[in-house]
N, C-alpha and C positions, 0 to 999 in steps of 0.2 A: 245788040247794043252793048258797047264796052262798059264794064263796071267802073263807076266813078271812083277816083282816087280818094282815100280817106283824108279828112282834114288833118288829123294827127296820127302818126304811126310810130309806135314804140316797139323796138325790136331787141329782145334779150338784154334789157338794161340792168346793170348792176351799179350800185353806188354805196360808198362808205364815207362817213364824215371824217373818219380817222383811218388812213390806209394801214396803220399799224394793227388795227383791230380785225379779228377774223370774221366778225359778223357784219353782214351787209344790211343797210337800212332798206334798200331796194335790191331784191335778189333774183335776177333773171326774169324780169317782167316783160311781157309782150302784149300789146293791145292796139286797137284802132278806135278812133273817134270819127264818126261820119258827120258830114255836113248836116246841120239842123237837128242833130241827135241830142237827147238829154240823157246823160249817163250819171248815175249816182255811184259813189265809191264809199263803201262801208268798211269798218274795221275797228278793233279795240285800240285804245291809245297806244302809240308806239309801234303800230303795225307797218308804218311806212307810207301811209296814204298821202300825207301832206308833203313828204319828201318827193314822192312820185309826181305830185301836182306841180311842184316847183321846177320840174324838168320840162313842162309843157311850154314854158316861155323863156327858157334858158336862164332862170335864176340859179338853177343848179345844172351841171353838165354831167353826163354819165361817165363813170369810170371805165366801163366797157359797154358795148352795145350802142345803138343809135336812137335818137329821137328826131323824126322828120316832121316839120310843120309845112304843109303844102309842098312837100318834097325838098324843103330847105333843112339842111342838117344844123341842129342847134349849136354844134361845136364850131361852125364856120363864122368867124368874126364879121365877115362881110354881110352876113344875114341877120345879125342880132337886131338891128333896128326894125327890119321888116317883120321878123318873128314876133317881136313885142307889139307891133301894130296889129298883127293877126290874132294874137292870143292875149287877152287882158285878164288880170287877177284881182279878186277882192278877198281880203283876209278876214279872220274871225273878229279882230279888233281893228277897224279901219281908221282909227284916229290919225295915223300917219299918212292916210290918203286924203284926209279932209284938210284943206288949206285956207278956206275962206269961211266967213261967218254967215254968208247968204248963200242959199242953195244954188241959184243960177250962176253966181260968181265962181263957186267951186267947180261946177260942171264945165264952165268955160276955161278953167285954168290951163289944162293940158293943151287943148287946141290953140289957145292964144300963144303959149310958149313954143309951140311947134311952127308958128308962122302961118297958120291956116287963115285965109282971107276973112275979113270981118263979116261979110255977108254970109259966108258959108258957116262961120262959127255960130251965128244966130240960128241958122237952120239946124245945125247939128245939136246944139244944146236944147232947143225946143223939142226936137225929135227924141233925144235921149231922155229928157225929163218926162215926156209923155209915155215912153216905153217903160220907164221905171215907176210910173204912177205918182209922180211928184210935181207935175206941171202946175197944178193949182196952188202948190206951196212954194213956188219958185222964189218968192221974196222972203220966205221964212228962214229961221236958223235951222241947220240940219238936226241939231239935238232935240228940237221941238216936234219932230215927226215921229210917228210910230214906225220903228225900224228905220228911222231917218238916216242915221249915218251910213248904214249898210246900203240903203237905196240911193243915197247921194253918191256914195263911192261907186256903185254899179252904174249910175248915170254918167259919172265922170269917165268911166272906162268905155261905156257905150259911145260917148261923144268922140272917141278915137276911132270909131267904126271898126271894131274887131270882128273877126269871123267866128271866134270862140271865146266864151267867158268861163273862167275857172273860179269857182266859189269855194274857198277853203274855210269850212265851218262858219260861213257867213251869217247863219241864223242862230249860232250857239248862244249868243248873249241876249236874244230877243224874247219878249213875251209871246204868247200864242198869236195875238193879233199882229204883232210885228212880223212873225214868221209867215203868217198867212199873206201879208202884203208882199213880202219878198218872193214867196212862191208864185203869187199872181204875176209878178214881174218876170220870173223865170219862164212861165208859160207864154207870156207875151213875146219875149225875146225868141223863144223857140219857134213860135208862129211866124216871126219875122225872118226866120232862116238862120239864126245864130246858134251855133253848137254850144251846149252847156255841159260842163263837168262840175258836179256838185259833190264835195266831200262833206258828209253829214253824219251825225249820230241819231238823227230823227228818222225812224223807220217809216212814219207816215209820209214824210217828204220823199224818201227813196221809192215808195210805192207808186209815186206819180211819174217816175222816170220811164224812159223807153227801155233802158238796160241797167242792170245792177251788177257791180263788181264788188266782191268781198276779198279783203286782204288780211293776211295773217303772217307775221314774221317776214315781212318784206316781199311776200309772194301773193299772186292772185290765186285764191283757193276755190272760189265759186264765181260763176258768171252766167247770166241769163236774163230773161224778162223778170220783172218783179214777181209775177205769178210763179215762175219756175223757182226762183230763189226762195221766196217766202213760204213756199209749200214745204220746205225742208227745215221745219222748226228745230228739231233736235240737233241737226248739224250746225245750224246757226248758233244755238246755245253753246255748242262745243267750242265755238270761237268767241264766246263771251258777248254775244249779240242777242238782242231781242228781235221780235217780229212785230209788225203793226198790230194794234189792239184788236182789229177785226179778225186778224189771223189767229190771235190767241183765243178769241171767242169761238172761232171756227173749231179749233182743236178741242176746246172744252165741250162744245156741243157734240162733237163726234164721240168723245169719251163716254157721254151719257146715252149714246145710241141714236142721236139725231143725225141723219146723213147730211153731209155738207161737202161740196166739191173742194178739192185741194187748192184751186186757184182763187178762192175767196180771200181777198186781202184788204178790201176797202169797206167802210160802213155801208155805203149804198149797195154794194154787191151782196153783203151779208143780209141786209134787210130784204133785198129782192129774193134771195134764196129762202129765207124764212117765210116770206109771204107766199111763195109757191107751195111750201109745205102745209100751210094753213088752208089752202084751197080745197 
């Protein structure tokens, strides 16, 4: 059976905001995002992760190398509309993505302006609001929801029926409850077959991904499952990153002589291993 083509393929991409500068914001990055995959991208401020994300739907174009979205080159002007239909983005501060004072009116804005038939718009916005967990609040103001503006922005993008959703620090300004609501939405979207690329500073969020990429100075320096990446505590610290709290506890327990597997990175798994030791 032939291997399925990746949703997004990045090949040796380099990018500078100023061609006069010798330093690249993205420096020779190659990666793939598969359909229905949840990928978390980590890195200290200024490492290039947001710059890389903006290449996925042609907000930025590579100086060298290629970005293919379902085999469409982002540098081809004929493909721009289709690429942005395939890959939607939600930013850290989505204020510029919120255009209405009522949730369902905001979610309907983009499909209406693209000429989607009225009966299909109703279906799309209801489906999008349910996936984003805001259907019951459809007549409320976005700012009154926990994680509301982010979730409304996500629903507005979902109503465009993308195959991939890129979240650029979308939970950075939320309280723990709001972040939990957005993460629930991410898992619902993934179950619906939508690819997720999440740029985040929250290690507990990254621990829930299928795959984790770590960037430093414009390059991918670590890649693997959350268990593979978060078992390398010292290496992550060298890139000025933390690990999930459960992984920190794992390391502290090992230091005092309590055996714990390296792949313990979640509270549930940590509790499970401790329970085994008490038997």
